[in-house]
C-alpha positions as a LaTeX table, in Angstrom:
\begin{tabular}{lrrr}
\hline
Residue & $x$ (\AA) & $y$ (\AA) & $z$ (\AA) \\
\hline
Met1 & 0.00 & 0.00 & 0.00 \\
Ile2 & 2.80 & 2.40 & 0.87 \\
Asn3 & 3.89 & 3.63 & $-2.54$ \\
Arg4 & 6.77 & 5.84 & $-3.60$ \\
Asp5 & 4.63 & 8.96 & $-3.83$ \\
Leu6 & 3.83 & 8.62 & $-0.14$ \\
Ile7 & 7.45 & 7.77 & 0.68 \\
Arg8 & 8.73 & 10.89 & $-1.08$ \\
Arg9 & 6.28 & 13.11 & 0.78 \\
Lys10 & 7.24 & 11.59 & 4.12 \\
Ile11 & 10.92 & 12.10 & 3.35 \\
Val12 & 10.27 & 15.77 & 2.58 \\
Gln13 & 8.54 & 16.15 & 5.94 \\
Leu14 & 11.12 & 14.17 & 7.92 \\
Thr15 & 14.07 & 15.91 & 6.25 \\
Tyr16 & 12.61 & 19.28 & 7.16 \\
Ala17 & 12.04 & 18.07 & 10.73 \\
Tyr18 & 15.59 & 16.69 & 10.89 \\
Tyr19 & 17.09 & 20.11 & 10.19 \\
Gln20 & 14.77 & 21.78 & 12.66 \\
Asn21 & 15.77 & 19.32 & 15.39 \\
Gly22 & 18.82 & 20.45 & 17.36 \\
Asn23 & 19.82 & 16.85 & 18.14 \\
Arg24 & 20.47 & 15.52 & 14.64 \\
Asn25 & 20.70 & 11.75 & 14.72 \\
Val26 & 20.30 & 9.97 & 11.39 \\
Asp27 & 19.43 & 6.59 & 12.91 \\
Ser28 & 16.73 & 8.11 & 15.08 \\
Ala29 & 15.36 & 10.12 & 12.15 \\
Glu30 & 15.24 & 7.00 & 9.98 \\
Arg31 & 13.27 & 5.14 & 12.65 \\
Glu32 & 10.88 & 8.08 & 12.77 \\
Leu33 & 10.46 & 7.87 & 8.98 \\
Leu34 & 9.59 & 4.16 & 9.08 \\
Phe35 & 7.23 & 4.71 & 11.99 \\
Ser36 & 5.51 & 7.52 & 10.10 \\
Leu37 & 5.03 & 5.22 & 7.11 \\
Ser38 & 3.66 & 2.44 & 9.33 \\
Lys39 & 1.11 & 4.89 & 10.74 \\
Ala40 & $-0.21$ & 5.43 & 7.22 \\
Tyr41 & $-0.91$ & 1.69 & 7.05 \\
Asp42 & $-2.66$ & 1.89 & 10.42 \\
Leu43 & $-4.89$ & 4.59 & 8.94 \\
Tyr44 & $-5.73$ & 2.28 & 6.01 \\
Asn45 & $-6.91$ & $-0.42$ & 8.41 \\
Leu46 & $-8.73$ & 2.10 & 10.61 \\
Leu47 & $-10.72$ & 3.41 & 7.63 \\
Leu48 & $-11.66$ & $-0.12$ & 6.61 \\
Leu49 & $-12.79$ & $-0.68$ & 10.20 \\
Leu50 & $-14.91$ & 2.48 & 9.89 \\
Ile51 & $-16.99$ & 0.78 & 7.19 \\
Val52 & $-17.49$ & $-2.16$ & 9.56 \\
Asp53 & $-18.46$ & 0.03 & 12.51 \\
Ile54 & $-20.91$ & 2.11 & 10.47 \\
Thr55 & $-22.55$ & $-1.15$ & 9.41 \\
Arg56 & $-22.66$ & $-2.33$ & 13.02 \\
Glu57 & $-24.34$ & 0.92 & 14.03 \\
Ala58 & $-26.87$ & 0.42 & 11.23 \\
Arg59 & $-27.48$ & $-3.08$ & 12.56 \\
His60 & $-28.06$ & $-1.67$ & 16.04 \\
Arg61 & $-30.60$ & 0.81 & 14.68 \\
Val62 & $-32.44$ & $-2.00$ & 12.91 \\
Glu63 & $-32.56$ & $-4.00$ & 16.16 \\
Val64 & $-34.02$ & $-0.99$ & 17.97 \\
Gly65 & $-36.52$ & $-0.49$ & 15.16 \\
Leu66 & $-37.57$ & $-4.14$ & 15.20 \\
Ala67 & $-38.12$ & $-4.01$ & 18.96 \\
Arg68 & $-40.23$ & $-0.87$ & 18.56 \\
Ala69 & $-42.22$ & $-2.43$ & 15.73 \\
Lys70 & $-42.96$ & $-5.48$ & 17.85 \\
Arg71 & $-43.90$ & $-3.32$ & 20.83 \\
Glu72 & $-45.83$ & $-0.54$ & 19.11 \\
Gly73 & $-46.87$ & $-2.07$ & 15.82 \\
Thr74 & $-44.83$ & 0.40 & 13.77 \\
Glu75 & $-43.32$ & $-0.32$ & 10.36 \\
Ile76 & $-40.64$ & $-3.02$ & 10.34 \\
Pro77 & $-37.29$ & $-1.49$ & 9.26 \\
Ser78 & $-35.37$ & $-2.88$ & 6.29 \\
Glu79 & $-32.28$ & $-4.91$ & 7.13 \\
Lys80 & $-30.74$ & $-4.54$ & 3.68 \\
Phe81 & $-27.99$ & $-2.05$ & 4.52 \\
Ala82 & $-27.32$ & $-3.55$ & 7.95 \\
Asn83 & $-26.72$ & $-6.91$ & 6.27 \\
Asn84 & $-24.72$ & $-5.56$ & 3.33 \\
Lys85 & $-22.80$ & $-8.56$ & 1.99 \\
Phe86 & $-19.58$ & $-6.70$ & 1.29 \\
Ala87 & $-19.51$ & $-5.08$ & 4.75 \\
Leu88 & $-20.19$ & $-8.43$ & 6.44 \\
Gln89 & $-17.32$ & $-10.01$ & 4.52 \\
Leu90 & $-15.04$ & $-7.15$ & 5.52 \\
Glu91 & $-16.10$ & $-7.53$ & 9.16 \\
Glu92 & $-14.94$ & $-11.15$ & 9.13 \\
Asn93 & $-11.72$ & $-10.50$ & 7.20 \\
Ile94 & $-8.83$ & $-12.28$ & 8.91 \\
Gln95 & $-6.18$ & $-9.71$ & 8.03 \\
Leu96 & $-8.29$ & $-6.80$ & 9.20 \\
Cys97 & $-9.20$ & $-8.57$ & 12.45 \\
Asp98 & $-5.51$ & $-9.30$ & 13.08 \\
Ala99 & $-4.56$ & $-5.65$ & 12.42 \\
Ile100 & $-7.31$ & $-4.41$ & 14.73 \\
Glu101 & $-6.10$ & $-6.68$ & 17.51 \\
Thr102 & $-2.38$ & $-6.06$ & 16.99 \\
Lys103 & $-2.60$ & $-2.29$ & 16.62 \\
Lys104 & $-5.53$ & $-1.83$ & 19.05 \\
Leu105 & $-7.53$ & 0.04 & 16.41 \\
Ser106 & $-11.01$ & 1.13 & 17.41 \\
Trp107 & $-13.76$ & 3.70 & 16.87 \\
Glu108 & $-15.32$ & 3.05 & 20.29 \\
Asp109 & $-14.09$ & 6.35 & 21.71 \\
Asp110 & $-15.39$ & 8.16 & 18.64 \\
Ile111 & $-18.81$ & 6.57 & 18.28 \\
Glu112 & $-20.36$ & 10.00 & 17.61 \\
Ile113 & $-18.49$ & 10.37 & 14.31 \\
Val114 & $-19.66$ & 6.86 & 13.36 \\
Arg115 & $-23.27$ & 7.88 & 14.08 \\
His116 & $-22.82$ & 11.18 & 12.26 \\
Leu117 & $-21.52$ & 9.41 & 9.17 \\
Leu118 & $-24.39$ & 6.91 & 9.25 \\
Asp119 & $-26.87$ & 9.79 & 9.54 \\
Arg120 & $-25.39$ & 11.39 & 6.45 \\
Ile121 & $-25.39$ & 8.09 & 4.59 \\
Gln122 & $-29.04$ & 7.43 & 5.34 \\
Met123 & $-30.00$ & 10.89 & 4.09 \\
Cys124 & $-28.13$ & 10.71 & 0.79 \\
Asp125 & $-29.55$ & 9.72 & $-2.60$ \\
Ile126 & $-27.06$ & 6.87 & $-3.04$ \\
Tyr127 & $-28.44$ & 5.15 & 0.05 \\
Gln128 & $-32.07$ & 5.77 & $-0.94$ \\
Glu129 & $-31.52$ & 4.34 & $-4.42$ \\
Tyr130 & $-29.83$ & 1.28 & $-2.93$ \\
Met131 & $-32.61$ & 0.65 & $-0.41$ \\
Glu132 & $-35.29$ & 0.96 & $-3.09$ \\
Ser133 & $-33.51$ & $-1.29$ & $-5.56$ \\
Asn134 & $-34.49$ & $-4.93$ & $-5.98$ \\
Asp135 & $-30.89$ & $-5.84$ & $-6.77$ \\
Asp136 & $-29.65$ & $-7.86$ & $-3.81$ \\
Ser137 & $-26.41$ & $-9.05$ & $-5.43$ \\
Tyr138 & $-22.99$ & $-8.93$ & $-3.82$ \\
Glu139 & $-21.86$ & $-6.63$ & $-6.61$ \\
Ala140 & $-24.57$ & $-4.10$ & $-5.77$ \\
Asp141 & $-23.64$ & $-4.24$ & $-2.08$ \\
Arg142 & $-19.97$ & $-3.67$ & $-2.85$ \\
Glu143 & $-20.70$ & $-0.87$ & $-5.31$ \\
Val144 & $-22.91$ & 1.06 & $-2.90$ \\
Trp145 & $-20.10$ & 1.12 & $-0.36$ \\
Arg146 & $-17.63$ & 2.30 & $-3.00$ \\
Arg147 & $-19.97$ & 5.16 & $-3.88$ \\
Leu148 & $-20.80$ & 5.99 & $-0.26$ \\
Tyr149 & $-17.14$ & 6.05 & 0.68 \\
Lys150 & $-16.34$ & 8.53 & $-2.09$ \\
Ala151 & $-19.34$ & 10.71 & $-1.35$ \\
Ile152 & $-19.44$ & 10.71 & 2.46 \\
Ile153 & $-16.12$ & 9.56 & 3.95 \\
Met154 & $-13.57$ & 10.98 & 1.52 \\
Glu155 & $-14.92$ & 14.50 & 1.74 \\
Asn156 & $-15.75$ & 14.95 & 5.41 \\
Asp157 & $-14.19$ & 17.81 & 7.34 \\
Asp158 & $-15.32$ & 16.48 & 10.71 \\
Leu159 & $-13.66$ & 13.13 & 10.09 \\
Asp160 & $-10.49$ & 14.76 & 8.76 \\
Ala161 & $-10.25$ & 16.96 & 11.87 \\
Leu162 & $-10.76$ & 13.97 & 14.16 \\
Leu163 & $-8.04$ & 11.96 & 12.43 \\
Glu164 & $-5.61$ & 14.85 & 12.71 \\
Glu165 & $-6.31$ & 14.94 & 16.45 \\
Lys166 & $-5.78$ & 11.19 & 16.78 \\
Ser167 & $-2.33$ & 11.24 & 15.15 \\
Ile168 & 0.01 & 13.97 & 13.95 \\
Tyr169 & 1.21 & 11.52 & 11.30 \\
Trp170 & $-2.18$ & 11.55 & 9.57 \\
Asn171 & $-2.30$ & 15.29 & 8.85 \\
Asp172 & $-2.00$ & 14.81 & 5.10 \\
Asp173 & $-2.16$ & 11.03 & 4.65 \\
Lys174 & $-5.91$ & 10.52 & 4.37 \\
Glu175 & $-6.33$ & 11.63 & 0.77 \\
Thr176 & $-3.72$ & 9.12 & $-0.35$ \\
Val177 & $-4.98$ & 6.34 & 1.92 \\
Asp178 & $-8.57$ & 6.93 & 0.72 \\
Thr179 & $-7.54$ & 5.85 & $-2.77$ \\
Phe180 & $-6.21$ & 2.57 & $-1.39$ \\
Val181 & $-9.42$ & 1.94 & 0.54 \\
Leu182 & $-11.38$ & 2.40 & $-2.69$ \\
Lys183 & $-9.03$ & 0.06 & $-4.51$ \\
Thr184 & $-9.53$ & $-2.52$ & $-1.75$ \\
Ile185 & $-13.32$ & $-2.28$ & $-2.01$ \\
Lys186 & $-13.17$ & $-2.86$ & $-5.77$ \\
Arg187 & $-10.92$ & $-5.91$ & $-5.32$ \\
Phe188 & $-13.13$ & $-7.73$ & $-2.84$ \\
Asp189 & $-14.35$ & $-11.07$ & $-4.15$ \\
Pro190 & $-17.12$ & $-12.99$ & $-2.38$ \\
Lys191 & $-15.41$ & $-16.29$ & $-3.25$ \\
Ala192 & $-12.45$ & $-15.33$ & $-1.03$ \\
Gln193 & $-14.77$ & $-15.00$ & 1.96 \\
Lys194 & $-12.86$ & $-14.06$ & 5.14 \\
Lys195 & $-9.49$ & $-14.83$ & 3.47 \\
Gln196 & $-9.74$ & $-11.92$ & 1.03 \\
Glu197 & $-6.28$ & $-10.32$ & 0.82 \\
Leu198 & $-5.96$ & $-6.68$ & 1.81 \\
Leu199 & $-3.24$ & $-4.47$ & 0.38 \\
Pro200 & 0.14 & $-5.22$ & 2.01 \\
Glu201 & 1.96 & $-2.53$ & 3.98 \\
Tyr202 & 4.66 & $-2.45$ & 1.29 \\
Lys203 & 4.18 & $-3.81$ & $-2.21$ \\
Asp204 & 7.61 & $-5.40$ & $-1.82$ \\
Glu205 & 10.74 & $-4.99$ & 0.27 \\
Asp206 & 12.27 & $-2.74$ & $-2.41$ \\
Asp207 & 9.99 & 0.13 & $-1.45$ \\
Lys208 & 11.08 & 0.00 & 2.19 \\
Val209 & 14.72 & $-0.08$ & 1.10 \\
Phe210 & 13.99 & 2.83 & $-1.23$ \\
Ala211 & 12.70 & 4.88 & 1.70 \\
Gln212 & 15.71 & 4.15 & 3.91 \\
Lys213 & 18.33 & 4.62 & 1.20 \\
Leu214 & 16.84 & 7.85 & $-0.16$ \\
Phe215 & 16.53 & 9.41 & 3.27 \\
Arg216 & 20.08 & 8.51 & 4.30 \\
Ala217 & 21.56 & 9.70 & 1.00 \\
Thr218 & 19.70 & 13.00 & 1.36 \\
Ile219 & 21.07 & 13.65 & 4.85 \\
Leu220 & 24.56 & 12.21 & 4.62 \\
Asn221 & 25.42 & 13.90 & 1.30 \\
Ala222 & 23.75 & 17.24 & 2.02 \\
Asp223 & 26.87 & 19.38 & 1.61 \\
Glu224 & 27.72 & 17.81 & $-1.73$ \\
Tyr225 & 24.18 & 18.13 & $-3.10$ \\
Gln226 & 23.83 & 21.72 & $-1.94$ \\
Arg227 & 27.11 & 22.52 & $-3.65$ \\
Tyr228 & 25.61 & 21.26 & $-6.91$ \\
Met229 & 22.65 & 23.57 & $-6.34$ \\
Ser230 & 24.88 & 26.52 & $-5.59$ \\
Glu231 & 26.92 & 25.95 & $-8.75$ \\
Ala232 & 23.75 & 25.74 & $-10.84$ \\
Ser233 & 22.23 & 28.90 & $-9.34$ \\
Arg234 & 24.61 & 31.04 & $-11.40$ \\
Asn235 & 24.68 & 34.76 & $-10.68$ \\
Trp236 & 22.77 & 35.20 & $-7.44$ \\
Asp237 & 22.88 & 34.19 & $-3.81$ \\
Phe238 & 21.77 & 30.58 & $-3.50$ \\
Ser239 & 21.55 & 30.92 & 0.30 \\
Arg240 & 18.51 & 33.20 & $-0.06$ \\
Leu241 & 16.39 & 30.51 & $-1.71$ \\
Ala242 & 13.39 & 29.29 & 0.31 \\
Tyr243 & 14.41 & 26.47 & 2.63 \\
Thr244 & 11.64 & 24.16 & 1.45 \\
Asp245 & 12.87 & 24.40 & $-2.15$ \\
Ile246 & 16.41 & 23.50 & $-1.07$ \\
Ile247 & 15.12 & 20.39 & 0.69 \\
Leu248 & 13.07 & 19.33 & $-2.33$ \\
Met249 & 16.06 & 19.68 & $-4.65$ \\
Gln250 & 18.38 & 17.96 & $-2.19$ \\
Ile251 & 16.12 & 14.89 & $-2.10$ \\
Ala252 & 15.68 & 14.95 & $-5.88$ \\
Ile253 & 19.46 & 14.95 & $-6.43$ \\
Ala254 & 19.81 & 12.06 & $-3.98$ \\
Glu255 & 17.25 & 10.10 & $-5.98$ \\
Met256 & 18.85 & 10.85 & $-9.35$ \\
Leu257 & 22.30 & 9.78 & $-8.16$ \\
Asn258 & 21.46 & 6.73 & $-6.08$ \\
Phe259 & 18.71 & 4.94 & $-8.01$ \\
Pro260 & 19.87 & 3.98 & $-11.51$ \\
Gly261 & 16.55 & 2.30 & $-12.31$ \\
Ile262 & 14.54 & 5.54 & $-11.94$ \\
Pro263 & 14.71 & 7.76 & $-15.06$ \\
Val264 & 15.93 & 11.31 & $-14.51$ \\
Ser265 & 12.72 & 12.73 & $-15.98$ \\
Val266 & 10.62 & 10.77 & $-13.46$ \\
Ser267 & 12.62 & 12.09 & $-10.50$ \\
Ile268 & 12.44 & 15.69 & $-11.73$ \\
Asn269 & 8.70 & 15.48 & $-12.38$ \\
Glu270 & 8.02 & 13.95 & $-8.96$ \\
Tyr271 & 9.74 & 16.77 & $-7.08$ \\
Val272 & 8.31 & 19.49 & $-9.30$ \\
Glu273 & 4.86 & 18.12 & $-8.37$ \\
Leu274 & 5.85 & 18.10 & $-4.70$ \\
Ala275 & 6.90 & 21.73 & $-5.08$ \\
Ala276 & 3.42 & 22.48 & $-6.41$ \\
Ala277 & 2.00 & 21.02 & $-3.20$ \\
Tyr278 & 4.49 & 22.41 & $-0.69$ \\
Ser279 & 5.50 & 25.61 & $-2.39$ \\
Thr280 & 4.33 & 27.86 & $-5.25$ \\
Pro281 & 4.04 & 27.74 & $-9.06$ \\
Lys282 & 7.15 & 29.91 & $-9.27$ \\
Ser283 & 9.06 & 27.39 & $-7.21$ \\
Cys284 & 7.84 & 24.66 & $-9.55$ \\
Ser285 & 9.35 & 26.30 & $-12.62$ \\
Tyr286 & 12.52 & 27.23 & $-10.77$ \\
Ile287 & 13.07 & 23.76 & $-9.33$ \\
Asn288 & 12.34 & 22.19 & $-12.71$ \\
Gly289 & 15.00 & 24.32 & $-14.38$ \\
Met290 & 17.55 & 23.87 & $-11.60$ \\
Leu291 & 17.20 & 20.09 & $-11.47$ \\
Asp292 & 17.44 & 19.86 & $-15.23$ \\
Ser293 & 20.64 & 21.91 & $-15.22$ \\
Ile294 & 22.12 & 19.93 & $-12.33$ \\
Ala295 & 21.31 & 16.61 & $-13.99$ \\
Arg296 & 23.01 & 17.70 & $-17.23$ \\
Ser297 & 26.06 & 18.91 & $-15.37$ \\
Leu298 & 26.35 & 15.67 & $-13.37$ \\
Ala299 & 25.95 & 13.62 & $-16.55$ \\
Thr300 & 28.68 & 15.63 & $-18.27$ \\
Thr301 & 31.12 & 15.05 & $-15.39$ \\
Gly302 & 30.26 & 11.35 & $-15.22$ \\
Lys303 & 28.72 & 11.50 & $-11.74$ \\
Leu304 & 25.25 & 10.72 & $-13.12$ \\
Lys305 & 25.38 & 7.51 & $-15.12$ \\
Lys306 & 21.99 & 7.52 & $-16.84$ \\
Pro307 & 20.63 & 9.50 & $-19.78$ \\
Val308 & 19.16 & 12.96 & $-19.34$ \\
Pro309 & 16.30 & 13.49 & $-21.83$ \\
Glu310 & 15.60 & 16.63 & $-23.77$ \\
Arg311 & 13.70 & 19.28 & $-21.86$ \\
Gln312 & 10.01 & 18.43 & $-21.99$ \\
Ser313 & 8.16 & 20.08 & $-19.17$ \\
Arg314 & 4.85 & 21.75 & $-18.64$ \\
Phe315 & 6.67 & 24.20 & $-16.37$ \\
Glu316 & 8.41 & 27.17 & $-17.94$ \\
His317 & 12.11 & 27.30 & $-17.12$ \\
Arg318 & 12.55 & 30.45 & $-15.01$ \\
Ala319 & 15.79 & 29.73 & $-13.19$ \\
Ala320 & 17.02 & 33.25 & $-13.85$ \\
Glu321 & 14.50 & 34.73 & $-11.43$ \\
Thr322 & 15.89 & 36.12 & $-8.24$ \\
Pro323 & 15.49 & 34.27 & $-4.96$ \\
Glu324 & 13.66 & 37.31 & $-3.57$ \\
Asp325 & 10.91 & 36.81 & $-6.17$ \\
Leu326 & 10.63 & 33.13 & $-5.31$ \\
Ser327 & 10.87 & 33.44 & $-1.55$ \\
Ala328 & 8.18 & 36.09 & $-1.41$ \\
Glu329 & 5.60 & 33.51 & $-2.42$ \\
Thr330 & 7.14 & 30.41 & $-0.82$ \\
Ala331 & 6.23 & 29.34 & 2.71 \\
Glu332 & 9.16 & 28.54 & 4.97 \\
Gln333 & 7.20 & 25.68 & 6.57 \\
Pro334 & 5.98 & 22.84 & 4.29 \\
Glu335 & 2.24 & 22.95 & 3.84 \\
Glu336 & $-0.01$ & 19.92 & 3.71 \\
Val337 & 0.36 & 17.89 & 0.54 \\
Glu338 & $-2.57$ & 17.12 & $-1.70$ \\
Ala339 & $-2.04$ & 13.53 & $-2.78$ \\
Arg340 & $-2.96$ & 12.41 & $-6.27$ \\
Glu341 & $-5.84$ & 10.02 & $-6.52$ \\
Asp342 & $-4.89$ & 6.54 & $-7.66$ \\
Asp343 & $-6.16$ & 5.94 & $-11.20$ \\
Asp344 & $-7.37$ & 2.49 & $-10.26$ \\
Ala345 & $-9.42$ & 3.65 & $-7.29$ \\
\hline
\end{tabular}
């Protein structure tokens, strides 16, 4: 589940924090990075559990309604949503149950948000259409939860605020994790029953190694990488560039030099997009031009041993702008990142 987009964002955040921390210890900072990534996986499991707990609350409301109907002769409530086949399969999922037990994940202390979300669900058109439909297939049950998740849970300020309170590591993880929850919903197969596989924490061990190696290279070679930046900045004071932009370029250079399998254009584009999230459009164009120039220089001197493609960027090369122009619009503290939605979700 933890992909390289998420890893890069976490490394930006942890690198910034490393330089703000007076006691700079690379080993400790690396452990913090891995812990931060593991918390993103906890959030994935917690959001899956939210689907289960909303369904349990719906089941409780049906039980109350049935008791009232028996006692007062009122209308018998429908059990369709409370017995949603996808949600029941998720509730029994072995991997999710293990994660809940191991990580002590729970919504019990936040039952009000569960009730609030169920209230919103039961008032929305998606729910009404589902309840009125005669389609009682597994596919219909799974699809309604995919639609409800996108409509109610993905865009919910109250839930986002609560998650930020629960963990500082989740401040800007939810948008990315939401896409993996949607992907998981789509992949559920009734034939797998309770053994349905969830997304793994890491797709493979290479991604974890990528995180560790990139972070260490960024920190341990900082002086060298900043020298490359200074040399590429030409006729003005590199030291006056916004600190966030320096960090982004430092990580990008580390990636270009230490991962021969990642094309130069991919690395540049990734960090230009991160600049769009953490910084400003002017920083995007500046960082794009700087990284392109640095990559060409490193290739010429033989330090970078992979091809540097012709300039093809949607960002105009504006490296000649002064750092005053750039810094005026660039925040010194990284802002929250808007993660890109997974195309498969």
